[in-house]
Rosetta silent file (secondary structure, phi, psi, omega in degrees, C-alpha in Angstrom):
SEQUENCE: XXXXXXXXXXXXXXXXXXXXXXXXXXXXXXXXXXXXXXXXXXXXXXXXXXXXXXXXXXXXXXXXXXXXXXXXXXXXXXXXXXXXXXXXXXXXXXXXXXXXXXXXXXXXXXXXXXXXX
SCORE:     score description
SCORE:     0.000 S_00000001
   1 L     0.000  -45.557 -179.530   47.712  122.778  130.491 S_00000001
   2 H   -63.304  -40.208  179.588   50.732  124.991  131.175 S_00000001
   3 H   -61.667  -40.596  179.093   52.157  122.355  133.530 S_00000001
   4 H   -64.435  -40.626  178.156   51.776  119.710  130.820 S_00000001
   5 H   -66.850  -41.614  177.602   53.585  121.926  128.286 S_00000001
   6 H   -62.233  -42.676  178.552   56.439  122.666  130.721 S_00000001
   7 H   -62.047  -42.717  178.622   56.810  118.946  131.362 S_00000001
   8 H   -63.725  -41.234 -178.958   56.828  118.221  127.646 S_00000001
   9 H   -68.234  -40.917  177.501   59.434  120.914  126.977 S_00000001
  10 H   -61.840  -42.460  178.557   61.621  119.582  129.818 S_00000001
  11 H   -63.610  -44.777  175.441   61.333  116.093  128.432 S_00000001
  12 H   -61.631  -40.639  176.900   62.342  117.233  124.952 S_00000001
  13 H   -62.484  -44.790  177.620   65.240  119.185  126.376 S_00000001
  14 H   -60.799  -43.887  179.260   66.440  116.130  128.317 S_00000001
  15 H   -64.180  -40.848  177.295   66.206  113.944  125.280 S_00000001
  16 H   -61.776  -47.934 -178.218   68.143  116.462  123.206 S_00000001
  17 H   -61.985  -44.363  178.790   70.919  116.754  125.768 S_00000001
  18 H   -60.134  -42.766  179.384   71.121  112.949  126.096 S_00000001
  19 H   -65.427  -36.557  177.921   71.406  112.507  122.328 S_00000001
  20 H   -66.744  -41.966  179.667   74.159  115.094  122.066 S_00000001
  21 H   -62.536  -45.194 -178.857   76.073  113.408  124.902 S_00000001
  22 H   -64.459  -41.451  179.461   75.818  109.968  123.331 S_00000001
  23 H   -63.029  -41.233  179.953   76.954  111.347  119.959 S_00000001
  24 H   -66.098  -40.711  178.492   80.000  113.008  121.577 S_00000001
  25 H   -62.327  -46.433  178.879   80.985  109.788  123.386 S_00000001
  26 H   -59.272  -43.033 -179.407   80.758  107.833  120.110 S_00000001
  27 H   -65.123  -41.159  178.088   82.864  110.354  118.266 S_00000001
  28 H   -64.816  -42.650  179.283   85.561  110.287  120.966 S_00000001
  29 H   -64.013  -43.654 -179.960   85.619  106.512  120.940 S_00000001
  30 H   -60.927  -45.359  178.019   85.784  106.513  117.161 S_00000001
  31 H   -63.043  -40.269  179.255   88.652  109.053  117.195 S_00000001
  32 H   -64.227  -41.971  179.427   90.438  107.025  119.837 S_00000001
  33 H   -66.663  -40.927  178.733   90.111  103.867  117.768 S_00000001
  34 H   -62.064  -39.793  179.908   91.351  105.728  114.665 S_00000001
  35 H   -65.684  -37.710  178.816   94.374  106.966  116.597 S_00000001
  36 H   -65.695  -41.903  178.376   95.143  103.395  117.704 S_00000001
  37 H   -61.196  -49.540 -179.114   94.901  102.167  114.062 S_00000001
  38 H   -60.388  -40.144  179.199   97.204  104.946  112.893 S_00000001
  39 H   -63.677  -46.080  178.360   99.639  104.223  115.735 S_00000001
  40 H   -61.059  -43.282  178.915   99.770  100.526  114.843 S_00000001
  41 H   -63.511  -45.562  179.530  100.296  101.352  111.177 S_00000001
  42 H   -60.288  -43.123  176.150  103.091  103.828  111.952 S_00000001
  43 H   -62.491  -47.251 -178.745  104.910  101.377  114.198 S_00000001
  44 H   -64.268  -41.682 -178.684  104.522   98.577  111.678 S_00000001
  45 H   -66.071  -38.969  178.018  105.564  100.728  108.715 S_00000001
  46 H   -62.062  -43.824  178.601  108.707  101.917  110.539 S_00000001
  47 H   -70.058  -37.462  176.975  109.716   98.308  111.228 S_00000001
  48 H   -60.527  -45.825  179.378  108.760   97.295  107.673 S_00000001
  49 H   -60.830  -28.825  176.859  110.974  100.059  106.262 S_00000001
  50 L   -88.055    6.898 -178.177  113.847   98.654  108.360 S_00000001
  51 L    60.882   28.277  175.191  113.105   95.201  106.889 S_00000001
  52 L   -98.197   67.200 -168.908  112.152   93.913  110.302 S_00000001
  53 H   -63.592  -40.336 -179.608  109.154   92.157  108.816 S_00000001
  54 H   -63.527  -38.025  177.664  108.454   89.708  111.646 S_00000001
  55 H   -73.686  -33.018 -179.739  108.297   92.585  114.138 S_00000001
  56 H   -72.506  -30.022 -172.149  106.208   94.698  111.765 S_00000001
  57 H   -53.802  -51.338 -175.854  103.647   91.961  111.130 S_00000001
  58 H   -62.078  -36.457  178.178  101.510   92.230  114.353 S_00000001
  59 H   -67.598  -48.293 -179.968  101.222   96.029  114.036 S_00000001
  60 H   -64.989  -35.790 -179.557  100.365   95.960  110.365 S_00000001
  61 H   -63.297  -46.112  178.563   97.931   93.118  110.879 S_00000001
  62 H   -59.644  -46.018 -179.881   95.975   95.035  113.546 S_00000001
  63 H   -65.253  -41.005 -179.451   95.802   98.109  111.330 S_00000001
  64 H   -65.536  -39.581  177.989   94.882   96.079  108.263 S_00000001
  65 H   -66.354  -25.453  177.675   92.098   94.239  110.090 S_00000001
  66 L   -84.108   -2.835  174.707   90.752   97.642  111.134 S_00000001
  67 L   102.497   11.820 -179.630   90.566   98.590  107.432 S_00000001
  68 L   -74.718  112.629 -172.859   93.800  100.597  106.926 S_00000001
  69 H   -65.417  -36.200  177.547   94.469  100.229  103.175 S_00000001
  70 H   -67.371  -36.328  177.213   98.206  100.915  103.300 S_00000001
  71 H   -66.527  -41.368  177.071   98.631   98.290  106.034 S_00000001
  72 H   -58.847  -43.585  179.391   96.609   95.883  103.897 S_00000001
  73 H   -62.855  -42.805  177.754   98.865   96.603  100.938 S_00000001
  74 H   -64.635  -38.938  176.280  102.009   96.024  103.006 S_00000001
  75 H   -64.207  -39.972  176.857  100.657   92.715  104.325 S_00000001
  76 H   -55.920  -45.707  178.132   99.907   91.772  100.718 S_00000001
  77 H   -62.810  -43.493 -177.640  103.534   92.364   99.813 S_00000001
  78 H   -62.559  -46.765 -178.315  104.779   90.487  102.876 S_00000001
  79 H   -71.240  -39.921 -178.710  102.711   87.378  102.172 S_00000001
  80 H   -63.018  -36.098 -176.796  103.261   87.443   98.415 S_00000001
  81 H  -101.969   -6.381 -179.900  107.026   87.629   98.872 S_00000001
  82 L    73.311   33.752 -179.618  107.340   85.660  102.135 S_00000001
  83 L   -90.023  103.892  176.830  108.848   88.557  104.039 S_00000001
  84 L    77.083   -4.080  178.862  108.566   87.775  107.798 S_00000001
  85 L  -138.747  166.011  178.357  105.566   85.480  107.213 S_00000001
  86 L   -66.619  128.285  179.515  105.048   82.147  105.488 S_00000001
  87 L   -54.579  122.036 -177.151  105.044   82.670  101.724 S_00000001
  88 L  -154.092  102.567 -179.313  101.441   82.530  100.512 S_00000001
  89 H   -61.995  -40.134 -177.446  100.356   84.031   97.204 S_00000001
  90 H   -63.876  -43.499 -179.546   96.633   83.570   97.908 S_00000001
  91 H   -68.156  -39.854  178.063   96.840   85.432  101.213 S_00000001
  92 H   -60.961  -44.878  178.838   98.999   88.148   99.646 S_00000001
  93 H   -61.804  -42.015 -179.689   96.438   88.541   96.842 S_00000001
  94 H   -59.528  -43.018  178.849   93.556   88.689   99.338 S_00000001
  95 H   -66.120  -41.031  178.008   95.206   91.566  101.235 S_00000001
  96 H   -63.359  -37.185  177.536   95.915   93.396   97.985 S_00000001
  97 H   -63.066  -41.307  178.081   92.299   92.989   96.942 S_00000001
  98 H   -62.626  -43.872 -179.613   91.100   94.482  100.214 S_00000001
  99 H   -67.572  -41.912  178.771   93.445   97.447   99.768 S_00000001
 100 H   -62.626  -36.238  178.552   92.563   97.905   96.109 S_00000001
 101 H   -62.570  -21.560  178.249   88.845   97.915   96.964 S_00000001
 102 L   -97.901    6.122  176.559   89.561  101.007   99.039 S_00000001
 103 L    96.680    8.998 -177.557   91.403  102.701   96.189 S_00000001
 104 L   -69.071  109.758 -174.237   94.983  101.764   97.055 S_00000001
 105 H   -64.309  -38.145 -179.544   96.833  102.385   93.731 S_00000001
 106 H   -63.550  -40.251  178.750   99.874  100.264   94.574 S_00000001
 107 H   -71.822  -34.126  174.895   97.708   97.239   95.288 S_00000001
 108 H   -60.082  -43.720  179.106   95.701   97.854   92.083 S_00000001
 109 H   -64.301  -43.100  178.673   98.970   97.784   90.096 S_00000001
 110 H   -60.634  -46.212  177.744  100.125   94.642   91.876 S_00000001
 111 H   -60.437  -41.458  178.589   96.838   92.862   91.157 S_00000001
 112 H   -60.796  -42.241  177.714   97.097   93.906   87.503 S_00000001
 113 H   -65.947  -40.871  178.548  100.576   92.388   87.321 S_00000001
 114 H   -60.197  -41.142 -175.636   99.365   89.207   89.029 S_00000001
 115 H   -72.565  -25.398 -177.320   96.533   88.896   86.544 S_00000001
 116 H   -81.753  -12.093 -179.552   98.814   89.401   83.521 S_00000001
 117 L   -96.556    0.000    0.000  101.045   86.429   84.437 S_00000001
């Protein structure tokens, strides 16, 4: 009986350690991915601010596709105005809608303006 209890306790301990390890690996991967998204956004935003829209596009697109609302908003502006990309109101609106759905105030205002015209 004691041997069975010790085996059970060891098994529970092993399962606990394994679950903590898996959780830590996931968190590190998630943090690493977040850092990459932020890095892409920062690079793209710096180029965007310099009006180097074609160069900014791939960085902002990667960040936007990963769910970065400011990157989505900037892509919305780029497509809506044809800055560094082919002018496309529908695509610009779609990016603004994604950003607005996450609470991006600038995209909400832009959508409101689009709807009033």
